[in-house]
C-alpha positions as CSV (number, residue, x, y, z in Angstrom):
1,M,80.3,97.1,110.3
2,S,78.2,98.2,107.4
3,A,74.7,96.8,107.1
4,N,75.5,95.8,103.5
5,R,78.7,94.1,104.3
6,S,79.4,90.6,102.9
7,P,78.4,87.8,105.2
8,A,82.0,86.5,105.4
9,P,82.9,86.0,109.0
10,E,85.1,88.6,110.6
11,L,87.6,86.0,111.6
12,L,88.4,85.1,108.0
13,W,88.8,88.8,107.1
14,R,91.3,89.2,109.9
15,A,93.1,86.1,108.7
16,R,93.3,87.5,105.2
17,L,94.6,90.8,106.5
18,R,97.2,89.0,108.6
19,L,98.3,86.8,105.7
20,A,98.6,89.8,103.4
21,S,100.5,91.7,106.0
22,L,103.0,88.9,106.6
23,S,103.4,88.4,102.9
24,L,104.0,92.1,102.4
25,L,106.5,92.2,105.3
26,V,108.5,89.2,103.9
27,M,108.6,90.5,100.3
28,G,109.4,94.0,101.4
29,T,112.2,92.8,103.6
30,I,113.7,90.8,100.8
31,L,113.3,93.6,98.3
32,Y,114.8,96.2,100.7
33,G,117.7,93.9,101.5
34,A,118.4,93.2,97.9
35,G,118.2,96.9,97.0
36,F,120.5,97.8,99.9
37,A,123.0,95.2,98.9
38,M,123.0,96.2,95.3
39,A,123.5,99.9,96.2
40,R,126.4,99.0,98.6
41,L,128.0,96.9,95.9
42,L,127.7,99.7,93.4
43,L,129.2,102.3,95.7
44,Q,132.0,99.9,96.8
45,E,132.8,99.3,93.1
46,R,132.9,103.0,92.5
47,E,135.1,103.6,95.5
48,T,137.5,100.8,94.3
49,F,137.7,102.5,91.0
50,L,138.7,105.8,92.8
51,R,141.3,104.0,94.8
52,R,142.8,102.5,91.6
53,E,142.8,105.9,90.0
54,L,144.7,107.4,93.0
55,L,147.2,104.6,93.0
56,T,147.8,105.0,89.2
57,I,148.3,108.8,89.5
58,A,150.5,108.4,92.6
59,G,152.7,105.8,90.8
60,T,153.0,108.0,87.7
61,L,154.0,111.0,89.8
62,H,156.5,108.9,91.7
63,D,158.2,107.7,88.5
64,S,158.2,111.3,87.1
65,L,159.7,112.8,90.3
66,K,162.3,110.2,91.1
67,T,164.9,111.6,88.8
68,S,164.3,115.3,89.5
69,L,164.1,115.4,93.3
70,P,166.7,117.7,95.0
71,P,169.3,116.0,97.3
72,L,167.8,117.4,100.5
73,A,164.2,117.1,101.5
74,T,163.6,120.8,102.3
75,A,161.3,123.5,101.1
76,S,163.7,124.9,98.6
77,P,163.4,126.6,95.2
78,A,164.8,123.4,93.7
79,L,161.8,121.5,95.1
80,A,159.5,124.1,93.6
81,A,161.1,123.6,90.2
82,V,160.3,119.9,90.3
83,L,156.7,120.4,89.6
84,P,155.5,123.6,87.8
85,G,153.1,125.4,90.1
86,L,154.0,123.5,93.3
87,C,153.5,125.7,96.4
88,L,156.2,125.7,99.0
89,V,155.1,125.7,102.6
90,D,154.7,129.3,104.0
91,Q,154.9,130.8,100.5
92,P,152.1,131.9,98.2
93,C,151.2,129.6,95.3
94,P,152.3,130.9,91.8
95,P,149.5,131.7,89.3
96,S,149.6,128.5,87.3
97,N,146.7,126.5,85.7
98,A,148.7,123.3,85.5
99,L,150.7,121.5,88.1
100,I,152.7,119.2,85.9
101,E,152.7,118.3,82.3
102,H,150.8,115.3,80.9
103,H,150.4,112.9,83.9
104,A,149.7,115.5,86.5
105,V,147.1,117.6,84.5
106,S,144.2,115.8,86.2
107,A,145.9,115.8,89.6
108,A,146.2,119.6,89.4
109,D,142.4,120.1,89.5
110,P,141.9,121.5,93.0
111,A,138.2,120.5,92.9
112,R,139.2,116.8,92.6
113,F,142.8,116.2,93.8
114,Q,145.2,117.5,96.4
115,L,148.9,116.9,96.6
116,R,151.2,117.3,99.6
117,I,154.9,116.4,99.9
118,F,156.4,115.6,103.3
119,S,159.9,115.0,104.4
120,S,161.0,111.6,105.9
121,T,160.2,113.1,109.4
122,G,156.7,114.0,108.4
123,K,157.2,117.8,107.9
124,L,155.1,119.4,105.2
125,L,157.4,120.8,102.4
126,A,155.1,121.6,99.5
127,R,151.5,121.3,98.4
128,S,149.3,121.7,95.4
129,P,147.0,124.8,95.1
130,G,144.0,124.4,97.4
131,A,145.6,121.6,99.5
132,N,145.2,121.8,103.2
133,V,148.3,123.2,105.0
134,S,147.6,121.8,108.5
135,G,145.8,118.6,107.7
136,P,146.7,115.4,109.4
137,Y,149.3,113.1,108.0
138,R,149.9,109.5,109.1
139,P,152.5,107.8,106.9
140,T,151.6,104.4,108.4
141,A,148.1,104.5,107.0
142,M,147.7,103.2,103.4
143,W,144.2,104.8,103.0
144,E,142.5,107.5,105.0
145,D,139.1,109.0,104.9
146,L,139.6,112.7,105.8
147,P,136.6,114.9,106.7
148,L,136.7,118.5,105.7
149,P,135.2,121.5,107.6
150,S,132.7,121.9,104.7
151,G,131.3,118.5,105.4
152,Q,132.9,116.8,102.3
153,R,135.3,113.9,102.5
154,L,138.7,113.2,101.0
155,L,140.1,109.8,100.1
156,S,143.8,109.9,100.7
157,T,146.7,107.6,100.1
158,A,150.5,108.1,100.6
159,I,153.6,106.5,98.9
160,H,157.3,106.9,99.7
161,L,159.3,109.0,97.4
162,H,162.7,107.6,96.3
163,R,165.4,109.7,94.8
164,A,167.6,108.2,92.1
165,H,171.2,108.3,93.2
166,G,173.4,106.7,90.6
167,S,172.5,103.1,90.3
168,S,170.7,103.0,93.6
169,E,167.7,104.7,95.2
170,Q,167.4,106.5,98.6
171,D,164.4,107.3,100.7
172,W,163.6,111.0,100.2
173,G,160.1,111.7,101.7
174,T,156.4,111.0,101.2
175,L,153.9,112.0,98.6
176,Q,150.3,112.2,99.8
177,I,147.5,112.4,97.1
178,S,143.9,113.0,98.0
179,R,140.7,113.0,96.0
180,T,137.4,114.5,96.9
181,L,134.5,112.0,97.5
182,A,131.8,114.6,96.8
183,P,130.7,112.9,93.5
184,L,130.6,109.6,95.3
185,D,128.5,111.0,98.2
186,A,126.2,112.8,95.7
187,E,125.7,109.5,93.9
188,A,125.0,107.8,97.3
189,R,122.3,110.4,98.0
190,R,120.8,110.0,94.6
191,L,120.7,106.2,95.0
192,W,119.1,106.6,98.5
193,W,116.3,108.8,97.3
194,L,115.8,106.8,94.0
195,G,116.0,103.5,95.8
196,H,113.5,104.5,98.5
197,G,111.2,106.0,95.9
198,V,111.2,102.8,93.9
199,F,110.8,100.8,97.1
200,A,107.7,102.8,98.1
201,M,106.1,102.3,94.7
202,A,107.0,98.6,94.8
203,M,105.5,98.3,98.3
204,A,102.3,99.8,97.1
205,G,102.1,97.4,94.3
206,M,103.0,94.5,96.5
207,A,100.4,95.5,99.0
208,L,97.7,95.2,96.4
209,A,99.2,91.9,95.1
210,S,99.5,90.5,98.6
211,W,95.8,91.4,99.4
212,W,94.8,89.8,96.1
213,L,96.9,86.7,96.7
214,A,95.6,86.4,100.3
215,G,92.1,86.6,98.9
216,Q,92.9,83.8,96.5
217,A,94.4,81.7,99.3
218,M,91.4,82.4,101.6
219,A,88.8,81.8,98.9
220,P,88.6,78.0,99.5
221,L,88.2,78.6,103.3
222,L,85.6,81.2,102.7
223,E,83.7,79.0,100.3
224,A,83.9,76.1,102.8
225,Y,82.5,78.4,105.5
226,R,79.7,79.6,103.3
227,R,78.9,76.0,102.4
228,Q,78.9,75.0,106.1
229,E,76.6,78.0,106.8
230,Q,74.3,77.0,104.0
231,F,74.4,73.4,105.1
232,S,73.4,74.3,108.6
233,A,70.6,76.5,107.3
234,D,69.4,73.8,104.9
235,V,69.5,71.1,107.6
236,A,67.7,73.3,110.1
237,H,65.1,74.1,107.5
238,E,64.6,70.5,106.5
239,L,64.4,69.4,110.2
240,R,61.8,72.0,111.1
241,T,58.8,70.4,109.4
242,P,59.3,66.7,110.5
243,L,60.2,68.0,114.0
244,A,57.0,69.9,114.2
245,S,55.0,66.8,113.1
246,L,56.8,64.7,115.7
247,L,56.0,67.2,118.4
248,A,52.4,67.3,117.3
249,L,52.3,63.5,117.6
250,L,53.9,63.6,121.1
251,E,51.3,66.2,122.2
252,T,48.5,64.0,120.9
253,E,49.9,60.8,122.6
254,R,50.4,62.7,125.9
255,S,46.8,63.9,125.8
256,R,45.6,60.4,124.9
257,D,47.7,58.9,127.7
258,N,46.2,61.3,130.2
259,Q,42.7,60.3,129.2
260,T,43.4,56.5,129.3
261,I,42.5,54.7,132.5
262,T,45.3,52.4,133.3
263,I,47.4,51.4,136.3
264,P,48.5,54.7,138.0
265,D,52.2,53.8,138.1
266,R,52.3,52.8,134.5
267,R,50.3,55.9,133.5
268,G,52.7,58.1,135.4
269,S,55.9,56.6,133.9
270,G,54.4,56.9,130.4
271,A,53.5,60.5,130.9
272,A,56.9,61.3,132.3
273,A,58.6,59.7,129.3
274,L,56.4,61.7,126.9
275,D,57.1,64.9,128.8
276,R,60.8,64.4,128.6
277,M,60.6,63.6,124.9
278,L,58.4,66.6,124.3
279,M,60.8,68.9,126.3
280,Q,63.8,67.7,124.3
281,G,61.9,68.1,121.1
282,Q,60.9,71.7,122.0
283,R,64.5,72.4,122.9
284,L,65.6,71.0,119.5
285,Q,62.9,73.2,117.9
286,R,64.3,76.3,119.6
287,L,67.8,75.3,118.4
288,I,66.7,75.0,114.8
289,A,64.9,78.3,115.0
290,D,68.0,80.0,116.4
291,L,70.2,78.5,113.7
292,L,67.9,79.7,111.0
293,L,67.8,83.2,112.6
294,L,71.6,83.3,112.8
295,A,71.9,82.3,109.2
296,S,69.5,85.0,108.1
297,L,71.3,87.6,110.2
298,E,74.6,86.9,108.6
299,R,73.2,87.8,105.2
300,P,73.4,91.4,104.0
301,A,70.5,93.5,105.3
302,N,68.1,95.1,102.9
303,R,68.1,98.8,103.4
304,I,64.4,99.0,102.4
305,Q,63.5,97.0,105.6
306,L,65.4,99.3,107.9
307,V,63.2,101.9,109.7
308,V,63.6,104.3,112.5
309,C,63.2,102.5,115.8
310,N,63.1,104.0,119.3
311,L,65.5,102.0,121.4
312,A,64.1,103.5,124.7
313,E,60.6,102.1,123.9
314,I,61.9,98.7,122.8
315,T,63.9,98.5,126.1
316,A,60.8,99.4,128.2
317,D,58.7,96.8,126.4
318,V,61.3,94.1,126.9
319,M,61.7,94.9,130.5
320,E,57.9,94.7,131.0
321,D,57.9,91.3,129.4
322,F,60.6,90.1,131.7
323,S,59.2,91.5,134.9
324,E,57.3,88.2,135.7
325,A,60.4,86.1,134.9
326,A,62.5,88.3,137.1
327,A,60.0,88.0,140.0
328,E,60.1,84.2,139.7
329,A,63.9,84.2,139.8
330,E,63.8,86.7,142.7
331,V,66.0,89.1,140.7
332,I,65.4,92.9,140.8
333,L,65.2,94.7,137.5
334,H,66.3,98.3,137.6
335,S,66.3,100.7,134.6
336,A,68.0,104.0,134.1
337,I,66.8,105.4,130.8
338,E,68.4,108.8,130.4
339,I,67.0,109.6,126.9
340,A,63.5,109.2,125.6
341,D,64.3,109.6,121.9
342,A,66.9,106.9,121.3
343,D,66.2,106.6,117.6
344,V,68.3,104.1,115.6
345,L,67.9,102.8,112.0
346,G,67.1,99.1,112.1
347,V,64.6,96.3,112.3
348,E,62.5,96.5,115.5
349,S,62.0,92.8,115.9
350,E,65.7,92.1,115.6
351,L,66.6,94.8,118.2
352,S,64.0,93.4,120.5
353,R,65.5,89.9,120.1
354,L,69.0,91.4,120.9
355,L,67.7,92.9,124.2
356,I,65.8,89.7,125.0
357,N,69.0,87.6,124.6
358,L,71.1,90.0,126.7
359,L,68.5,90.4,129.4
360,S,67.8,86.6,129.5
361,N,71.5,86.0,129.8
362,A,71.8,88.5,132.7
363,L,68.8,86.9,134.5
364,Q,70.2,83.4,134.0
365,H,73.5,84.2,135.7
366,S,72.2,86.4,138.5
367,P,71.5,84.6,141.8
368,A,68.3,84.9,143.8
369,G,68.3,88.3,145.5
370,G,70.5,89.8,142.8
371,R,70.0,92.8,140.7
372,V,70.1,93.4,136.9
373,K,70.5,97.1,135.9
374,I,69.7,98.4,132.4
375,K,71.1,101.8,131.5
376,L,70.4,103.7,128.3
377,R,72.3,106.9,127.5
378,S,73.7,108.9,124.6
379,R,77.0,110.6,123.7
380,G,76.8,112.8,120.6
381,R,75.1,110.7,117.9
382,E,76.0,107.4,119.6
383,I,73.6,105.5,121.8
384,Y,74.9,103.3,124.6
385,L,72.9,100.5,126.3
386,S,74.4,98.5,129.1
387,I,73.1,95.6,131.0
388,R,74.9,94.7,134.3
389,D,74.2,91.5,136.2
390,S,75.3,90.4,139.7
391,G,76.5,87.0,138.7
392,P,79.8,85.3,139.2
393,G,81.5,87.2,136.4
394,I,83.4,86.0,133.3
395,P,87.1,85.2,133.3
396,L,89.3,87.4,131.1
397,E,90.4,84.6,128.8
398,A,86.8,83.7,128.1
399,Q,85.4,87.1,127.4
400,Q,86.2,87.0,123.7
401,Q,84.8,83.4,123.3
402,I,81.4,83.9,124.8
403,F,80.1,85.4,121.5
404,E,81.0,82.2,119.6
405,R,78.4,79.7,118.6
406,F,77.5,77.0,121.2
407,H,80.0,78.4,123.7
408,R,78.9,78.0,127.3
409,L,80.7,79.0,130.5
410,D,78.5,76.6,132.5
411,S,77.0,73.9,130.4
412,A,74.9,72.5,133.2
413,R,73.3,75.8,134.0
414,S,72.6,76.5,130.3
415,R,70.9,73.2,129.6
416,Q,68.9,73.5,132.8
417,H,67.4,76.7,131.6
418,G,66.9,75.4,128.1
419,G,69.6,77.5,126.5
420,T,71.0,76.7,123.0
421,G,74.3,78.4,123.3
422,L,73.5,80.8,120.5
423,G,72.0,83.7,122.4
424,L,75.0,85.9,122.5
425,A,76.1,85.0,119.0
426,I,72.7,86.1,117.8
427,A,72.9,89.3,119.8
428,Q,76.4,90.1,118.3
429,A,75.2,89.3,114.8
430,I,72.2,91.7,115.2
431,A,74.4,94.4,116.6
432,R,76.8,94.2,113.7
433,R,74.0,94.0,111.2
434,H,72.9,97.4,112.6
435,G,76.4,98.9,112.5
436,G,77.1,98.5,116.2
437,V,79.1,96.3,118.4
438,I,78.6,94.6,121.8
439,G,81.5,94.6,124.3
440,V,81.8,92.9,127.7
441,H,83.5,94.0,130.8
442,S,83.7,91.7,133.8
443,T,85.8,90.9,136.9
444,P,85.3,87.5,138.4
445,G,83.1,87.7,141.4
446,N,81.7,91.2,140.5
447,G,79.2,90.4,137.8
448,A,79.4,91.3,134.1
449,T,78.4,94.3,132.0
450,F,77.4,93.9,128.4
451,A,77.5,97.3,126.5
452,L,75.8,97.9,123.2
453,R,76.9,100.8,121.0
454,L,74.8,102.0,118.1
455,C,74.7,105.1,115.9
456,G,71.6,107.2,116.5
457,V,69.4,109.0,114.0
458,R,68.9,112.7,114.3
459,R,65.2,113.8,114.5
460,I,64.2,116.4,111.9
461,P,62.3,119.2,113.7
């Protein structure tokens, strides 16, 4: 996270991203479904028009051929004379540019239509120029979609031919007329590319709109959070002065009570009450100080205040300060500082507070006779600092909650040690303020390891 990033909480930013993503997904699905349905309707309407055209041509040819069909359904010269340019089976097609006059002019175009005439037994008798000789024929099928070796498709239909015989009609054979679907397939490809191009541009626009709308929807929540933050800071600031005065009065009263000669029991009970009040007041004072610090950390950092700090020296100083506390807790402090020049850009006092909070948390959860190990190493420009304790560990479901404000795994232990429940939240806020992050890895019963990752600063020789 950048040091100049807005103080908005990361949770609200993730919520805004999730809201924008869901909105984009819903609108994109609706738009894609509507576009797909419109394209399918358009292509179906175009195919219906082609079917009607085939039926119209087939009916016209049937009416034209009914009176001129020869008596026998054979591949005879009489059949070839029915339609000018008709090719008899096993014979070459005559050089003719028109299949029939008037109605059949469009049907004679080999790039669009193909005609085939079958006997009543399904035997091919004649065909138009360019028509397939060995193609399939199923007289029971009203419509067929026939694939060609070239990859194109033919839409085919068949009608029964009837020969006029006096006042009656007799079944003679079958006329199959086919039309290429190449223009329809080309139109489908154009629609696919055009539709997806428009969809991609629309999605880009909707992504920006979704992000803006999500921001508008999250604005009241963000404003409420900021007001709550400001309220906490204001309350903490207003309470600090009267609390300091109250603690001063308690100190004075306790000193005066110790100097007053009264009954021993009454003097002891009064001093104990004052001690408890003073202890709770000091705990409240630390809580107010932590709230003010956390509020200040969540404001954008001023780059002028950031200087080059040696994390190795800060770690050594903090460990020296905690040596006495570790001895009293009977916990062994062990350090493994692999780099001497762990330079980072930041505020030294804040980095010290970060290490103090992590080390204090490790000592607090380590039993007597335990060990706390601090390790500092580098990988490229990144600097890693890890603190491992020998405590009871942290359950997996609680590892993401321990950095929240006032979250305690063991409330009794925290209050016994005077904790405010803000230590890890402050540490994480300092890490993010310096462009880093703190992660935790723990297995119940095997302690916990808190790892800090920061971007180092290269020294200029």
